[in-house]
N, C-alpha and C positions, 0 to 999 in steps of 0.2 A: 356614668362618667360624663362630665361636662364637655361641651364641644371644644372650648379653648384648650383644655388639657389634652384632648385627643389630637387636636391640631398640632400642638407643640411636640407631642410624642411622634406623630407621623413625620413632621418636618425633621426632627432630630434623627429619626431612623432612616428616612429615605433621601432627604435633601440637606445634609448638614452644610454643604458649601453654598447652598442657595438660601440659607436661613434668613438672611437680612433682606431678601428680595420679596418675601411674602408680605401680604397685608398684615399689619400689626393689630390683630384682633384684640389682644389684651389692652393696648393703648386706647383703641376705640371704645372698648367696654368701660375703661376708666372714665373717659369723657362722658359716656352715658350715665354713669353713676353720679357724676357731678351735676348733670342736668336733673336727674331724678331726685337727688337729695334736695335740690333747691325747690323743686315742685312740691315735694312732701313737706319740707320745713315751713315755707311761707309762700302762699300764692301771690303775695304783694311784690315779690322780687322778680317781676316780669322782665325788667331790663337785664338783670344778671342772667336770668334763665335764657334769654334770647342770645346774649353774648356767648354763653357756654354752648348753646345749640350751634351757633356759628362756628365755634371752635371745633365741635364734632364734625361739621360739614367740611371745614377746611382740612382737618386731619384726614378724613375719609377721602377727600379729593387728592391730597398729597400721596396717600397710600396707594390709591388706585393708579395714579400717574407713575409711581415707582414700579408697581407690578406690570403695568402695560409697557413701560419702557424696557424693562428687563426682558419680557417676553418678545417684544419686537426685535431687540438686539440679538436674542438667541435665534429667532427665525432668520434674520439676515445672515448670521453665521452659518446656519444650517443650509441655506441656499448655496452659499459658497462651498461648503464642505461637500454637498451633494454633487456639484459640478466637478470638483476635484476627484471624487470617487468615480464618477462617470468616465472621466478621462483615464484614470488608472484602469478601470474595467475594460476599456476599449483598447488598451495597449499592453495586454498581458503577454509575457514572454515565456513563462514557465508555470508548471503546476503549483509550485510553492507560492508564486505571486498570486495566482488565482485563489488559493486557499486563504492567503492573507487578506485579499480584497473582500472575499466573502465574510471573513471574520470582522473586518472593519465596517462593512455594511451592516452586519447584525448588531455590532456595538453602537453604531450611529443610530440605527432605528430604535434601539433600546433607550438611548438618550432622548430621542424625540418622544417616546412614550412617557418618560419622566416629565418632560415639559407639558405634555397633555395633562398628566396628573396634577402638576403644579397649577395649571389653569383651572381645573375642576375644584381643587382645594380653595383657591382664591375666590372663585365664584360662589362657592358654598359659604365661605366666611362673609363675603359681601351680603349675600341674602340673609344670613342669620343676624348680622349686626343691624341691618336695616329693619328686620322684623322685631328685634329686641328694642330698637329705638322707638318704633311705633307703639309697642306694648307698654314700655316704661313711661313714655311722655304723653300717651293718650292722643297723639297726633298721627296723621297719616303722612309720614315722611315720604315724599316723592322726590327721590334724588333727581334734580333737574336735568341731569345729563345721562339718565339711566339708559336711554335708547342709544346714545353715543357710546356709553360704556359697553353695552352688549354687542355693538358692532366692532369693537376693538379686536385686534387679532388675538389678544390673550383670552377672550371669551368667545370669539367666533373662530374656531380652529380649522377652517377650511384649508388654508394654505399648508398647515402642518399635516393634515391628512393627505394632501396631495404629495407632499414630500415623502411621507411614509409609503404611499403607493408606488412612487418612483423607486424607492429602495426595494420593495417587494418585486417589482418588475425586473430590476437589475439582478437580484438574486435568482429569480426564475431563469433568466437568460444564462447566468453563470453556472447554474446547476444542470443545464441541458448538455 
C-alpha cells in the first residue's frame, strides 16, 4: 500500500477533526508529477520546470507553516489546560472530584499523545515527499530551512513531553 493512502486512512481513523491541519501530501505529490512530467517530456523547458519547482517549494513551505502553526496553538492550549488541571487537583473537596480530575488528566494526556502522533505523521510525510522530489527530479533538494523546520515545536516535541510528564506526576500524587 502506498504511503499517501496509508496516511489518508490513518488521518481519517485517528484525526478526523484535525484532517485539514496535516501536510497535504497528495497536493505536494501532484506538484512533483508536474515537475517530473516536464523533465521527461522535454529538457528544453528549463524555465517552466524551474517555475513548477518553485511552486512545489512554495506549497511545501505553506503546508509546513500550517502544520507548525496548528501544533504551536495546540501546545499553547495544553499549557493553559495543564495549569487549570493543576489548580483543580490542588483544590479537591471530595472523592468524586478527585476521580473526575484523574479522568480529565488521563483524557488530556491521551490528547497530547495524539498530538505527538500528529507530529510524527507530518515529519514522515515531509521526509517522504522530499525524498520523492530528489528521486524524481534527479536533484538534491535541500529544503533551505530544514534546520529551522526540525527545531520547530511540531518536530521537536520536548515541551509536549514535559507536559505529559507533568500529567504523570499529577496522577501519581492523586493516586497516593
